[in-house]
N, C-alpha and C positions, 0 to 999 in steps of 0.2 A: 791264456785262452780260458774264458769262463763258458762252460757248456750250458745249454738250456736247463739241465737238471741241477745246476749250481756247482757242479764239480769243476775244480781248477786244474788245468793242464799246463805244465811248463814245457813249451816247445823245446828249449835247450836240453832239458833232462831227457825227454823222449828221443830227440835226435841223436843224443850221445849213444844210445843203445844201437841204433842203426849204423851210425858212423864208425862204430867199432868193428864192423864187418870189413874184411879186407877188400871186398868187391865194391865198396861204397866210397867214392871220393868225397862227396858232400851230400847233404840232404837238408830239406826244410819241411817242417810240419806247420800246417795252418788250417784254419776253419774256413769252410766254404758252405754253400747252400745248394740243395738239390732243386730241381724244377718246382717241387712242391713246397719249398721253403724250409725243409728239414736241415738242421745243422749236421755236417759231417766233417771228420778230420781227414785231411789229405796229406799224404807223404810224397814229396817229390825227391827222387834220388838222382844223383849224377854218378853213373858207374865209373869205376876205375878200370879203364880198358886194358891196362897191362895185366891186371888180375884175371880179366875175363878172356884173355887170349887163349887159354887152355880149354875153354868151353866152345864147342862148335857154334858158329854164328846163329843157326836157326834155333838153338836151344838156350841162348843167352837170356832172353826175356823170361822164359819159364824158370830158369835157374834163379834169376834175381827175384822173381815173384815168389817162388817157393822159399828162398832164404829169408826174405823180408817177412813172409807169413809166419815162419818159424819164430822169428824174433818178436813179431807182433803178438803171438799167442802167449809169450812169457810176460807181457806187460799187464798192468791192471786194466780191467775192462774199459774204464773211462779214458785211458791213455792210448787205446788201440786206434790205428787209422782205419778208415772205411774205404778209402780209395788210394791206390798207388799209381804214381806217374813216374815213368822212367824217362829221364831227359836225354836228349841227344846233344844238347849244347849246354855250356856252362851257365850258371846263374848270373844275373846282373850283380855286379859287385860294387862296394863302396871303395873309396881310395885306399882304405886299410885292408882291402881284399876280403871283407866280410860279405856275406850274402845280403843284398839289399832287400829288406823285407817290405813288401808293399802292403798298405792297408787294404784289406779285403772288404768288399761291400757287405754290409750287414743288413739283413731283412728286417 
């Protein structure tokens, strides 16, 4: 991903930081646009429910948000996500079970 300021972000390298957390089964980082056309990095995570079973249901989203924010703060400023999406269903997968990365519309 090449950001508007010219910085390069490797999604796989950034995703590795988040995937290392025991509560994350899988994740995807991609660039999206806001309503005003500003570029933002979005992190979608698929929680590992077996790990979250110890966290009460109403607190799971806050737990995940806080844990991802902690990891996000350790990254370089240009690698940090701006928006977090917690998925309830699995990502679309290729036949080799990799996440199918869709091309995002560019403004």
